[in-house]
C-alpha positions as MATLAB code, in Angstrom:
seq = 'XXXXXXXXXXXXXXXXXXXXXXXXXXXXXXXXXXXXXXXXXXXXXXXXXXXXXXXXXXXXXXXXXXXXXXXXXXXXXXXXXXXXXXXXXXXXXXXXXXXXXXXXXXXXXXXXXXXXXXXXXXXXXXXXXXXXXXXXXXXXXXXXXXXXXXXXXXXXXXXXXXXXXXXXXXXXXXXXXXXXXXXXXXXXXXXXXXXXXXXXXXXXXXXXXXXXXXXXXXXXXXXXXXXXXXXXXXXXXXXXXXXXXXXXXXXXXXXXXXXXXXXXXXXXXXXXXXXXXXXXXXXXXXXXXXXXXXXXXXXXXXXXXXXXXXXXXXXXXXXXXXXXXXXXXXXXXXXXXXXXXXXXXXXXXXXXXXXXXXXXXXXXXXXXXXXXXXXXXXXXXXXXXXXXXXXXXXXXXXXXXXXXXXXXXXXXXXXXXXXXXXXXXXXXXXXXXXXXXXXXXXXXXXXXXXXXXXXXXXXXXXXXXXXXXXXXXXXXXXXXXXXXXXXXXXXXXXXXXXXXXXXXXXXXXXXXXXXXXXXXXXXXXXXXXXXXXXXXXXXXXXXXXXXXXXXXXXXXXXXXXXXXXXXXXXXXXXXXXXXXXXXXXXXXXXXXXXXXXXXXXXXXXXXXXXXXXXXXXXXXXXXXXXXXXXXXXXXXXXXXXXXXXXXXXXXXXXXXXXXXXXXXXXXXXXXXXXXXXXXXXXXXXXXXXXXXXXXXXXXXXXXXXXXXXXXXXXXXXXXXXXXXXXXXXXXXXXXXXXXXXXXXXXXXXXXXXXXXXXX';
ca = [
      39.554   20.945   89.004;
      37.746   23.179   91.053;
      34.540   24.174   90.222;
      32.549   25.816   92.855;
      33.035   29.385   91.300;
      30.057   28.316   89.547;
      27.675   27.265   92.126;
      25.064   29.673   92.844;
      23.551   29.718   96.312;
      20.228   31.024   95.672;
      20.138   32.004   99.603;
      22.518   34.756   99.268;
      21.300   36.224   96.005;
      18.924   39.175   95.950;
      15.521   39.090   94.090;
      17.113   41.463   91.586;
      19.919   39.133   90.807;
      17.666   36.219   90.505;
      15.432   37.835   87.980;
      18.631   39.133   85.976;
      19.914   35.310   85.916;
      16.663   34.013   84.782;
      16.546   36.347   82.223;
      20.122   35.709   80.920;
      19.109   31.994   81.042;
      15.869   32.646   78.939;
      17.979   34.688   76.494;
      20.753   31.917   76.669;
      18.081   29.258   75.539;
      16.517   31.802   73.265;
      19.700   32.398   71.540;
      20.719   28.482   71.073;
      16.841   27.731   69.921;
      17.418   29.921   67.263;
      20.521   28.746   66.066;
      19.357   25.487   66.286;
      16.550   26.355   64.315;
      18.656   28.197   61.712;
      20.700   25.242   61.596;
      17.660   23.173   60.807;
      16.761   25.303   58.370;
      19.577   25.531   56.919;
      20.217   21.795   56.422;
      16.568   21.434   55.076;
      17.350   24.050   52.558;
      19.993   21.975   51.551;
      17.566   19.208   50.602;
      15.349   21.184   48.450;
      15.054   21.831   44.646;
      15.935   24.801   42.887;
      13.599   27.490   42.176;
      15.557   29.327   39.382;
      13.884   27.013   36.512;
      10.365   27.792   37.603;
      10.814   31.026   35.109;
      10.876   28.072   32.430;
       8.763   25.297   33.860;
       7.968   22.332   31.700;
       4.326   21.278   32.438;
       3.580   17.734   32.359;
       1.086   18.034   29.405;
      -0.114   15.250   26.582;
       1.355   15.177   23.533;
      -0.953   15.323   20.872;
      -0.838   13.689   16.918;
      -2.814   14.822   14.305;
      -3.188   13.435   10.257;
      -2.636   15.068    7.410;
      -5.902   17.523    7.548;
      -5.325   18.689   10.944;
      -7.662   16.188   12.678;
      -6.619   14.559   15.680;
      -5.470   10.921   15.974;
      -4.710   10.802   19.799;
      -4.054   12.427   22.786;
      -1.119   10.573   24.710;
      -0.141   11.210   28.168;
      -1.177   10.189   31.754;
      -2.820   13.748   32.641;
      -5.452   15.773   30.614;
      -3.813   19.579   30.861;
      -3.793   22.076   28.512;
      -1.441   24.962   29.805;
      -3.044   28.453   28.986;
      -1.432   32.278   29.288;
      -2.711   34.172   32.066;
      -4.313   36.303   29.217;
      -6.780   33.668   28.434;
      -7.732   32.936   32.083;
     -10.919   35.182   33.035;
     -10.279   37.813   35.725;
     -13.357   36.267   37.665;
     -11.875   32.624   37.738;
      -8.596   34.167   39.356;
      -9.961   36.137   41.635;
     -12.557   33.241   42.729;
      -9.431   30.884   43.519;
      -7.354   33.721   45.461;
     -10.861   34.537   47.128;
     -11.525   31.213   48.420;
      -8.287   29.841   48.915;
      -5.505   32.629   49.844;
      -7.505   36.153   50.054;
      -4.058   37.655   51.133;
      -2.185   36.016   48.084;
      -1.347   39.538   46.836;
       0.048   40.513   50.378;
       2.014   37.669   51.809;
       5.671   36.463   51.104;
       4.802   33.209   50.420;
       3.461   32.020   53.777;
       0.922   33.727   55.579;
       1.603   33.917   59.308;
      -1.935   35.872   59.806;
      -3.668   33.018   58.005;
      -2.198   30.454   59.888;
      -2.842   32.258   63.406;
      -6.428   33.057   62.119;
      -6.843   29.171   61.326;
      -5.164   27.951   64.291;
      -7.930   29.898   66.236;
     -10.620   28.905   63.796;
      -9.829   25.261   64.442;
      -9.559   25.545   68.304;
     -12.848   26.969   68.206;
     -14.437   24.362   66.292;
     -12.371   21.481   68.038;
     -11.508   20.010   64.509;
      -9.599   21.325   61.426;
     -12.033   23.106   59.217;
      -9.745   25.758   57.900;
      -5.973   25.285   56.603;
      -3.240   27.931   56.785;
      -1.507   26.931   53.393;
      -1.353   29.770   51.005;
      -1.669   29.358   47.238;
       1.857   29.298   47.205;
       2.264   26.813   49.597;
      -0.499   24.436   47.705;
       1.802   24.978   44.323;
       4.972   23.731   46.051;
       3.069   20.765   47.399;
       1.888   20.231   43.730;
       5.386   20.586   42.498;
       8.009   19.390   44.757;
       6.475   17.319   47.992;
       4.128   14.945   49.123;
       0.758   15.641   50.818;
       1.867   13.800   54.044;
       1.249   16.072   57.053;
       4.724   16.096   58.981;
       6.414   18.852   60.611;
       9.675   18.594   58.489;
       7.647   18.513   55.039;
       5.808   21.675   56.167;
       9.046   23.458   57.023;
      10.441   22.243   53.304;
       6.714   23.794   51.700;
       6.976   27.350   53.760;
      10.872   27.328   52.467;
       9.954   26.956   49.025;
       7.078   28.716   49.203;
       9.231   31.863   50.284;
      11.949   31.248   47.695;
       8.902   30.814   45.039;
       7.474   34.440   45.949;
      10.978   35.678   45.703;
      11.994   33.934   42.065;
       8.014   34.521   40.351;
       5.813   37.378   40.310;
       2.205   36.978   42.016;
       0.480   36.595   38.598;
       3.320   34.106   37.432;
       2.507   31.808   40.587;
      -1.335   31.842   40.148;
      -0.911   31.043   36.634;
       1.288   28.132   37.463;
      -1.289   26.830   40.181;
      -4.234   27.662   37.850;
      -2.588   25.364   35.096;
      -1.405   22.733   37.735;
      -3.845   21.629   40.058;
      -6.005   18.797   39.979;
      -9.777   19.972   39.262;
     -11.320   16.232   39.447;
     -12.763   14.334   36.519;
      -9.440   13.637   34.962;
      -8.746   17.502   34.444;
      -5.543   19.294   35.427;
      -5.816   22.905   35.167;
      -8.551   25.325   34.469;
      -8.630   24.771   30.456;
      -9.063   21.101   31.195;
     -11.477   21.694   34.229;
     -13.576   24.447   31.517;
     -13.717   21.295   28.798;
     -14.171   18.580   30.945;
     -17.234   19.917   32.749;
     -18.887   22.634   30.640;
     -17.546   21.538   27.124;
     -16.063   25.344   26.320;
     -12.772   26.639   26.483;
     -12.062   28.493   29.683;
     -12.018   32.153   28.136;
     -15.810   31.535   27.533;
     -16.731   30.606   31.460;
     -19.550   32.594   33.043;
     -18.920   33.965   36.494;
     -21.088   31.235   38.032;
     -18.946   28.582   36.212;
     -15.579   30.460   37.209;
     -16.770   30.013   40.710;
     -17.928   26.293   40.501;
     -14.476   25.681   39.160;
     -12.640   27.481   41.828;
     -14.615   25.692   44.580;
     -13.473   22.114   43.183;
      -9.944   21.690   44.226;
     -10.455   22.145   48.419;
     -12.153   18.458   47.618;
     -12.698   17.417   43.951;
     -14.177   13.761   45.512;
     -16.737   15.830   46.989;
     -17.317   19.128   44.982;
     -16.883   17.804   41.280;
     -20.329   18.741   40.050;
     -20.584   15.319   37.882;
     -20.174   13.711   41.685;
     -22.999   15.923   43.212;
     -24.194   18.778   41.657;
     -26.185   19.772   44.917;
     -22.825   19.920   46.734;
     -20.880   21.932   43.739;
     -23.573   24.323   44.131;
     -23.202   25.030   47.311;
     -19.531   25.445   47.249;
     -19.971   27.659   44.194;
     -22.344   29.780   46.410;
     -19.723   30.311   48.842;
     -16.841   30.869   46.294;
     -19.346   33.918   45.295;
     -19.780   34.917   48.772;
     -16.153   35.368   49.550;
     -15.713   37.200   46.254;
     -18.192   39.192   47.176;
     -16.672   39.969   50.662;
     -12.864   40.576   49.378;
     -14.858   43.035   47.026;
     -14.012   41.364   43.748;
     -17.582   41.296   42.511;
     -20.751   43.268   43.650;
     -23.809   41.983   45.484;
     -25.700   41.962   42.821;
     -23.369   40.431   40.391;
     -23.066   37.888   43.290;
     -27.082   37.129   43.210;
     -27.313   36.762   39.543;
     -24.624   34.247   39.715;
     -25.769   32.385   42.655;
     -28.910   32.073   40.251;
     -27.268   30.369   37.347;
     -28.291   27.124   36.617;
     -25.412   25.251   35.730;
     -24.972   22.918   32.961;
     -22.662   20.357   33.344;
     -21.921   17.896   30.181;
     -22.940   14.249   30.730;
     -19.400   12.724   29.432;
     -15.833   13.844   29.266;
     -14.822   14.138   25.846;
     -12.932   11.045   25.123;
      -9.200   11.454   24.507;
      -8.800    9.958   20.943;
      -6.705    7.009   20.655;
      -7.265    6.314   17.029;
      -5.216    4.505   14.768;
      -3.018    2.754   17.582;
      -0.902    0.346   15.304;
       0.395    3.775   13.439;
       0.633    5.606   16.891;
       3.138    3.196   18.240;
       4.923    2.986   14.558;
       5.831    7.090   15.617;
       6.519    6.731   19.032;
       8.802    3.907   18.534;
      10.455    6.140   15.784;
      10.929    9.524   18.148;
      12.373    6.990   20.710;
      14.940    4.960   18.695;
      15.796    7.687   16.162;
      15.057   10.894   17.553;
      16.186    9.700   20.953;
      13.420   11.580   22.738;
      12.232   10.402   26.104;
       8.809   10.702   27.920;
       7.065   11.161   24.545;
       3.435   10.835   26.125;
       3.747   13.872   28.228;
       6.193   16.159   26.609;
       3.204   18.518   25.009;
       4.398   18.395   21.803;
       1.987   18.296   18.626;
       2.886   15.892   16.197;
       1.690   16.161   12.781;
       1.593   13.090   10.242;
       0.812   11.961    6.859;
      -2.093    9.864    7.506;
      -5.383   10.077    6.509;
      -8.166    9.109    9.317;
     -10.673    9.103    6.579;
      -8.512    6.251    4.484;
      -7.337    4.816    7.927;
     -11.074    4.483    9.072;
     -11.903    2.246    5.968;
      -8.524    0.408    6.166;
      -9.446   -0.712    9.378;
     -13.009   -1.752    8.783;
     -11.989   -3.332    5.656;
      -9.498   -5.812    7.422;
     -11.913   -6.196   10.095;
     -14.728   -7.391    8.013;
     -12.279   -9.205    5.446;
     -11.215  -11.331    8.672;
     -14.601  -12.134    9.885;
     -15.363  -13.334    6.524;
     -12.426  -15.254    6.071;
     -12.582  -16.739    9.709;
     -15.887  -17.942    8.498;
     -14.325  -19.657    5.298;
     -12.196  -21.617    7.709;
     -14.657  -23.265    9.816;
     -15.530  -22.720   13.694;
     -13.007  -23.277   15.982;
     -13.473  -23.300   19.529;
     -16.188  -22.168   22.383;
     -15.377  -19.371   24.434;
     -15.438  -21.156   27.649;
     -17.721  -23.576   29.630;
     -20.572  -22.412   31.785;
     -19.629  -23.412   35.366;
     -21.714  -22.821   38.237;
     -18.862  -22.548   40.574;
     -17.666  -19.821   38.777;
     -21.002  -17.295   40.189;
     -23.969  -16.071   38.600;
     -24.480  -16.925   34.808;
     -24.981  -12.886   34.186;
     -21.344  -12.370   35.421;
     -20.014  -15.440   32.623;
     -22.094  -13.218   30.364;
     -20.381  -10.112   30.317;
     -18.628   -9.213   27.723;
     -15.139   -8.610   28.370;
     -13.520   -7.592   25.022;
     -14.681   -3.888   24.050;
     -13.390   -4.452   20.130;
     -16.139   -7.521   20.150;
     -18.633   -5.479   21.859;
     -18.501   -2.792   19.251;
     -19.179   -5.460   16.313;
     -22.144   -6.366   18.338;
     -21.138   -9.637   19.749;
     -22.982  -10.831   22.453;
     -21.907  -14.189   24.944;
     -24.328  -16.670   25.129;
     -24.810  -20.055   26.995;
     -25.835  -22.916   24.650;
     -28.753  -24.718   26.483;
     -29.836  -27.223   23.737;
     -28.354  -28.465   20.277;
     -29.707  -30.647   17.774;
     -28.280  -30.726   14.081;
     -30.075  -28.213   12.411;
     -30.434  -25.653   15.956;
     -29.376  -24.341   18.740;
     -31.145  -22.541   21.987;
     -28.998  -20.217   23.344;
     -29.450  -17.642   26.232;
     -27.741  -14.193   26.601;
     -28.470  -11.236   29.288;
     -31.335   -9.955   26.821;
     -33.100  -13.609   27.023;
     -33.521  -16.753   25.085;
     -32.870  -17.329   21.547;
     -32.477  -19.749   18.524;
     -29.473  -20.049   16.206;
     -30.924  -21.630   12.657;
     -28.748  -23.664   10.187;
     -29.906  -21.241    7.363;
     -27.972  -18.224    9.064;
     -25.133  -20.209    9.974;
     -24.044  -22.538    7.091;
     -20.082  -21.880    7.573;
     -20.044  -22.887   10.991;
     -18.400  -26.305   10.468;
     -15.377  -27.478   12.068;
     -11.909  -26.142   11.172;
      -9.593  -28.567   10.435;
      -7.157  -26.833    7.514;
      -9.395  -28.515    5.133;
     -12.254  -28.548    3.154;
     -15.456  -29.596    5.389;
     -18.815  -31.042    4.998;
     -22.249  -29.986    5.443;
     -23.147  -27.982    8.980;
     -23.856  -29.951   11.528;
     -24.303  -27.995   14.942;
     -23.638  -31.376   17.198;
     -20.310  -31.388   15.567;
     -19.202  -28.097   16.953;
     -21.072  -27.171   19.918;
     -22.680  -28.656   23.182;
     -24.672  -27.764   26.124;
     -23.124  -25.157   28.637;
     -20.849  -24.099   25.650;
     -20.352  -20.173   25.961;
     -20.403  -18.556   22.532;
     -20.503  -15.555   20.997;
     -23.371  -14.592   19.088;
     -24.287  -11.589   17.068;
     -28.302  -10.422   16.274;
     -28.571   -9.927   12.285;
     -30.785   -7.199   10.841;
     -33.654  -10.011    9.801;
     -33.738  -10.015   14.204;
     -32.424  -13.843   13.786;
     -28.777  -14.784   15.643;
     -25.669  -15.721   13.797;
     -22.963  -17.662   15.324;
     -19.595  -15.514   15.441;
     -16.149  -16.111   16.612;
     -13.177  -13.570   17.701;
     -11.206  -14.505   14.327;
      -8.069  -16.607   15.016;
      -6.727  -15.486   11.433;
      -4.807  -11.984   11.353;
      -3.997   -9.594    8.864;
      -2.596   -6.110    7.762;
      -2.851   -3.557    5.540;
      -0.564   -0.493    4.577;
      -1.699    2.127    1.919;
       1.076    4.957    0.730;
       1.902    7.300   -1.681;
       4.879    6.195   -4.260;
       5.889    9.461   -4.989;
       6.758   10.422   -1.430;
       6.405    7.516    0.819;
       4.152    9.323    2.771;
       1.837    6.460    4.915;
      -1.939    7.165    4.304;
      -3.020    4.494    6.416;
      -1.436    1.547    8.558;
      -3.628   -1.524   10.087;
      -1.325   -3.993   12.057;
      -4.074   -6.602   12.979;
      -7.902   -7.358   13.329;
      -7.913   -4.581   16.214;
      -5.127   -3.142   18.404;
      -7.052   -3.609   21.523;
      -6.482   -7.462   20.690;
      -2.854   -7.647   19.967;
      -0.971   -4.523   19.651;
       1.992   -6.502   17.491;
       2.020   -4.416   14.254;
       1.884   -7.037   11.551;
       2.158   -4.225    8.894;
       5.936   -3.879    9.641;
       7.441   -6.138   12.448;
       5.802   -9.637   11.087;
       8.606  -11.222    8.525;
       6.511  -13.638    6.553;
       7.180  -15.762    3.093;
       5.975  -13.240    0.459;
       5.787  -16.554   -1.942;
       4.060  -15.183   -5.400;
       4.376  -11.649   -4.345;
       8.117  -12.112   -4.968;
       8.035  -12.531   -8.696;
       7.798   -9.158   -9.872;
      11.373   -8.660   -8.575;
      12.240  -11.745  -10.237;
      10.610  -10.844  -13.805;
      12.524   -7.131  -13.122;
      15.680   -8.665  -12.895;
      15.427  -10.664  -16.226;
      14.437   -7.521  -17.968;
      17.504   -5.751  -16.445;
      19.705   -8.347  -17.725;
      18.618   -8.141  -21.787;
      15.424  -10.367  -21.997;
      11.939   -8.839  -22.880;
       8.757   -9.224  -21.709;
       7.695  -11.528  -24.851;
      11.061  -13.668  -23.944;
       9.630  -17.394  -23.431;
      10.492  -20.132  -21.015;
       9.580  -23.902  -21.047;
       6.870  -24.523  -18.650;
       7.624  -28.201  -18.163;
       8.133  -30.635  -15.177;
      11.509  -29.847  -12.987;
      13.367  -32.115  -10.732;
      15.850  -31.008   -8.132;
      17.868  -33.583   -6.428;
      18.428  -32.209   -2.840;
      20.483  -34.850   -1.176;
      20.488  -38.559   -1.288;
      17.277  -38.817   -0.265;
      15.316  -36.031   -0.997;
      14.090  -34.760   -4.435;
      12.176  -31.632   -5.312;
       9.962  -31.132   -7.749;
       7.739  -28.032   -7.913;
       4.739  -27.465   -9.638;
       2.090  -24.801  -10.644;
      -0.832  -24.369   -8.506;
      -3.165  -25.840  -11.016;
      -0.727  -28.677  -11.105;
      -0.627  -28.573  -15.300;
       2.334  -27.507  -17.674;
       1.912  -25.022  -20.117;
       5.036  -25.501  -22.360;
       6.856  -22.793  -23.991;
       5.443  -19.489  -21.900;
       6.294  -15.861  -22.337;
       7.023  -13.896  -19.447;
       4.322  -11.905  -19.459;
       1.797  -15.149  -19.139;
       3.915  -16.471  -16.354;
       3.442  -13.437  -14.379;
      -0.153  -12.971  -15.034;
      -1.129  -16.424  -14.270;
       1.902  -16.986  -11.403;
       3.521  -19.883  -13.215;
       6.150  -21.440  -10.437;
       7.814  -23.479  -13.067;
       8.275  -20.540  -15.619;
       9.520  -18.306  -12.762;
      11.852  -20.957  -11.442;
      13.502  -21.624  -14.589;
      13.941  -17.923  -15.222;
      15.718  -17.505  -12.039;
      17.798  -20.350  -13.577;
      18.656  -18.436  -16.587;
      19.492  -14.587  -14.669;
      21.304  -16.206  -11.703;
      19.571  -16.449   -8.122;
      22.531  -14.131   -6.870;
      21.577  -11.393   -9.076;
      18.231  -11.417   -8.225;
      18.909  -11.700   -4.362;
      20.890   -8.456   -5.320;
      17.891   -7.004   -7.121;
      15.527   -7.802   -3.996;
      17.963   -5.914   -1.683;
      17.744   -2.555   -4.099;
      13.948   -3.021   -3.864;
      14.286   -2.722    0.059;
      14.167   -6.143    1.387;
      16.236   -6.610    4.269;
      15.163  -10.204    5.648;
      16.295  -13.643    5.011;
      17.086  -14.634    1.561;
      18.849  -17.426    1.040;
      21.142  -18.405   -1.983;
      18.820  -21.534   -3.309;
      16.128  -21.636   -6.117;
      13.214  -21.831   -3.765;
      13.749  -17.975   -3.091;
      12.446  -16.905   -6.631;
       9.293  -18.210   -5.586;
       9.158  -16.237   -2.211;
      10.778  -18.510    0.384;
      12.503  -15.937    2.124;
      10.774  -13.671    4.580;
       9.729   -9.838    4.111;
       7.471   -7.379    6.085;
       4.340   -6.070    4.527;
       6.160   -2.679    4.378;
       9.069   -3.740    2.587;
       6.520   -5.100    0.052;
       4.534   -1.987   -0.270;
       7.668    0.189   -0.609;
       9.085   -2.160   -3.355;
       5.839   -2.336   -5.154;
       6.044    1.418   -5.203;
       9.090    1.278   -7.304;
       6.852    0.370  -10.561;
       4.616    3.913  -10.587;
       7.632    5.585   -9.763;
       9.281    4.430  -12.977;
      12.243    2.624  -11.122;
      12.691    4.770   -7.891;
      12.013    3.435   -4.550;
      10.812    5.742   -1.834;
      11.264    5.404    2.216;
       8.747    5.606    4.693;
       7.342    9.178    5.379;
       4.924    9.781    8.129;
       6.005   12.877   10.345;
       5.442   16.401    8.610;
       6.386   18.556   11.482;
       6.551   18.655   15.169;
       5.807   21.335   16.999;
       7.581   21.500   20.642;
       6.154   22.879   24.062;
       7.876   26.173   23.566;
       7.029   26.720   20.277;
      10.014   25.835   18.092;
       9.189   23.372   15.146;
      11.037   20.615   13.315;
      10.401   20.015    9.765;
      10.540   16.581    8.384;
      10.634   15.899    4.600;
      10.360   12.711    2.348;
      13.796   10.935    1.692;
      15.292   11.215   -1.947;
      14.278    8.325   -4.188;
      16.461    5.373   -4.547;
      17.029    4.372   -8.278;
      16.410    0.676   -8.491;
      15.456   -0.474  -11.873;
      15.400    1.362  -15.328;
      12.264    3.718  -16.089;
      11.721    1.062  -18.911;
      11.939   -1.668  -16.980;
       9.336   -0.273  -14.486;
       6.952    0.875  -17.347;
       6.835   -2.707  -18.724;
       6.709   -4.206  -15.230;
       3.287   -1.870  -14.611;
       1.939   -2.766  -18.071;
       2.487   -6.583  -17.347;
       1.006   -6.012  -13.903;
      -2.051   -4.335  -15.296;
      -2.620   -7.510  -17.091;
      -2.383   -9.597  -13.779;
      -5.550   -7.737  -12.818;
      -7.156   -7.849  -16.277;
      -6.613  -11.408  -16.876;
      -4.699  -13.232  -14.415;
      -5.101  -13.665  -10.649;
      -5.950  -10.401   -9.611;
      -9.303   -9.935  -11.543;
     -11.046   -9.269   -8.492;
      -9.339   -5.512   -8.449;
     -11.464   -4.830  -11.642;
     -14.323   -3.846   -9.439;
     -12.150   -0.462   -8.922;
     -13.114    1.946  -11.711;
      -9.195    2.718  -12.088;
      -6.450    1.372  -14.087;
      -5.366   -0.791  -11.574;
      -1.702   -2.969  -11.446;
      -1.145   -5.727   -8.531;
      -0.044   -9.009   -7.692;
      -1.007  -11.797   -5.697;
       0.994  -13.843   -3.270;
       0.178  -17.352   -1.798;
       2.786  -19.403    0.124;
       2.957  -23.545    0.310;
       0.126  -24.283    2.251;
      -1.295  -21.004    2.044;
       0.354  -19.829    4.893;
       0.659  -16.608    4.037;
      -1.691  -14.811    1.457;
      -0.989  -11.658    0.072;
      -2.167   -8.696   -2.374;
      -0.482   -5.406   -3.667;
      -2.048   -3.176   -5.950;
      -1.894    0.054   -6.977;
      -2.642    3.065   -9.015;
      -0.226    5.943  -10.416;
      -0.585    7.705   -7.085;
      -1.547    4.877   -4.380;
       0.148    1.842   -3.495;
      -1.670   -0.456   -1.031;
      -1.043   -4.096    0.464;
      -2.923   -6.697    2.084;
      -1.384   -9.822    4.059;
      -3.925  -12.157    5.769;
      -2.392  -15.374    7.588;
      -2.117  -17.025   11.006;
       0.420  -15.521   13.309;
       1.395  -19.324   14.370;
       1.725  -20.247   10.765;
      -0.622  -22.714   10.776;
      -2.158  -22.728    7.202;
      -5.553  -21.522    6.226;
      -7.565  -24.012    4.320;
      -7.046  -26.077    1.188;
      -7.141  -23.823   -1.940;
      -7.182  -20.350    0.175;
      -5.243  -18.076   -1.806;
      -4.147  -14.042   -2.156;
      -6.854  -13.719   -4.481;
      -9.296  -15.099   -2.040;
      -8.209  -13.748    1.112;
      -6.288  -11.114    1.076;
      -7.567   -9.293   -2.236;
     -11.261   -8.577   -1.092;
      -9.903   -6.585    1.912;
      -8.112   -4.476   -0.743;
     -10.872   -4.016   -2.810;
     -13.110   -3.014    0.314;
     -10.472   -0.510    1.383;
      -9.850    0.921   -2.299;
     -13.554    1.213   -3.025;
     -13.714    3.608   -0.183;
     -10.696    5.864   -1.054;
     -10.300    6.092   -4.772;
     -12.252    8.568   -5.078;
     -10.090   10.826   -2.947;
      -7.389   10.644   -6.132;
      -7.902   11.603   -9.974;
      -7.344    9.357  -13.376;
      -3.559   10.259  -13.275;
      -2.106    8.020  -15.359;
       0.983    5.969  -15.285;
       4.102    7.543  -16.271;
       5.426    6.693  -19.234;
       9.365    6.131  -19.880;
      11.291    7.443  -23.297;
      12.485    4.747  -24.863;
      10.047    2.291  -24.319;
       8.142    1.174  -27.748;
       5.084   -1.099  -28.232;
       5.277   -3.424  -31.358;
       2.399   -5.923  -32.660;
       2.960   -9.479  -31.682;
       1.463  -12.193  -33.199;
      -0.328  -14.545  -30.613;
       0.737  -17.836  -31.621;
       4.230  -17.109  -32.696;
       4.925  -14.909  -29.642;
       6.856  -12.591  -32.314;
       6.845   -8.869  -33.676;
       4.979   -9.054  -36.669;
       3.967   -6.732  -39.495;
       1.418   -9.116  -40.975;
      -2.184   -8.028  -41.157;
      -3.620  -10.610  -38.832;
      -6.190   -9.954  -36.366;
      -4.895  -12.122  -33.842;
      -2.229   -9.842  -32.471;
      -1.487   -7.936  -29.368;
       0.938   -4.640  -28.899;
       3.299   -5.469  -26.316;
       6.208   -2.998  -24.828;
       9.615   -3.243  -25.383;
      12.583   -1.450  -23.759;
      14.048    0.204  -26.336;
      13.356    1.018  -30.001;
      13.918   -1.845  -32.104;
      13.161   -3.366  -35.659;
      11.849   -6.289  -36.464;
      14.472   -8.115  -37.418;
      16.406   -7.183  -34.138;
      13.706   -9.038  -32.125;
];
């Protein structure tokens, strides 16, 4: 093909023709460039998100959890942000941000070409980047959608999105989003968080000077945040004020007065409340598993709960103090570590690394000298001495009783240990309790949770032993056995023979159960059997009633764990959580009906919509008559049986202790008419406590500590009474109803009106 016609002979062309050809070529290149640029913009725009949803933008903001009285329990979320409407943001703050960041904000269309040219000239003159050309809209785009990397492709995307946003939202809407979204340093996202974190006030209360200081931070929070350098922050504030004057937002007099303000910056950020850690996790687990919510921490919900923070505080203190005491009764376990010079300076090894122990006044110390009665130690505060008089508890733990204290038996030179200064000024050897515990306190009528403690400290272990730990209930199971007996026609004065019992388990194994005392008491009423927690009475009663009926009744009481069809189940060899047992015991003051856990009362979502939660309907378990008789009997457990420590509470209290074989699990659940609280104590790894440890000595003291601090919140409401329970005079010797005039009698409840001859 001959293409000679395309050849141009410049020698034969006139000057005019050459100019025309050059113009045409340039125009062609320009058209091609525009087309390519348009194609590039089109391809990039296809990669960008839609801006239409910005009309209903969901801020990433913390979820807040409140107790029953409106006190804040926890502030969740990664970012401290409290979005506020434009009407709440002072005009001075709005104008300050516009003046210093984007003076032509109300004039440009999202991208300010004049600003870009001005910044280019300024930077060329300075020989470095001293001014940026990004608008507030472009900065918002960068925060919402893009990374801060300085690449041409990112800048083009930024410009496209800024233009789109400017067409989608009003200027005030864009500014409101920016002011609620941008980072102001010190953990504050948005102007409301900045006002709180720096000045301890609501954004609407800021002075002109404070507005200017906050407006100056986003350019470089690591430099201009006032808590880092008040001098640099003040200079930046004054620059912002000058720009406000230059742009006509304030007068010269206002500028001077605001520049003369002496800023008062709060010393510390108001802490994010993270109280009741076990309960908060319990709430979050429910919302995720049952309500199927995602990103719960950052959804901006306000969750109102049944928890009472004051009761929760009492509960946490009671569990903590009790476990420290129980730990002392167990004996000394092991030093924290050994001082090793190769691991660095002594000071670094003595720094406290567990905040929950530091809060208790624990210090680390290195042992420098040991004698049987004295120990010399060095802490970060100096040299001290441990005396035998203050440390009689410190004997080696071996799961049994132990002999007199001898420091040589437990400590050696260079051991690193925990110590605590006593009020007397002397020091005591202490330890991070190896034993654990839990407490749950609820309202029986609604199932509302007032307090939940899942362990010694949430910072030590997040495992919630109040509802996740499945343990043997031991004697705590016995009220279910006795309830089953009453439901099947027996009375609380029916008698069972307390005598030796032998069961052949297989060819080589024989089971000989015993009472805790090792004694036998002959014919015993059900009332005495439960009052004194007699194992043999309970086992023989279970044989008469049938273990199948007892297990079926336990299911009605709400126990979902393993319950084998064996006689040992009657004395608590199955498994149950503290939560299951507390709600099971709620059946008694409720006259036979069981509540379900109730812990959220209302959720207010970010858009203002609400969801109300109501207590579940009570489930019938036993008759009203049986419930009242069991309450009466468990009052006797407190008055005359294993729960006598509970008499310290000046209210009518019913309850039951629980202890398993080898004291691996110890319990107490006690209740008034309107409060049911339970405590569990034991080792996570199922080790025994010490020989003789029981629910009455390990769990009940925590219950008393807690209840002593909260019973005053409740009145003197008596236990409810069933219609068909009658009290008859019973001869103490014969255990039979009598109309005699002997002084040796008691009044006992029966589950229906009866005549003497019927009994």
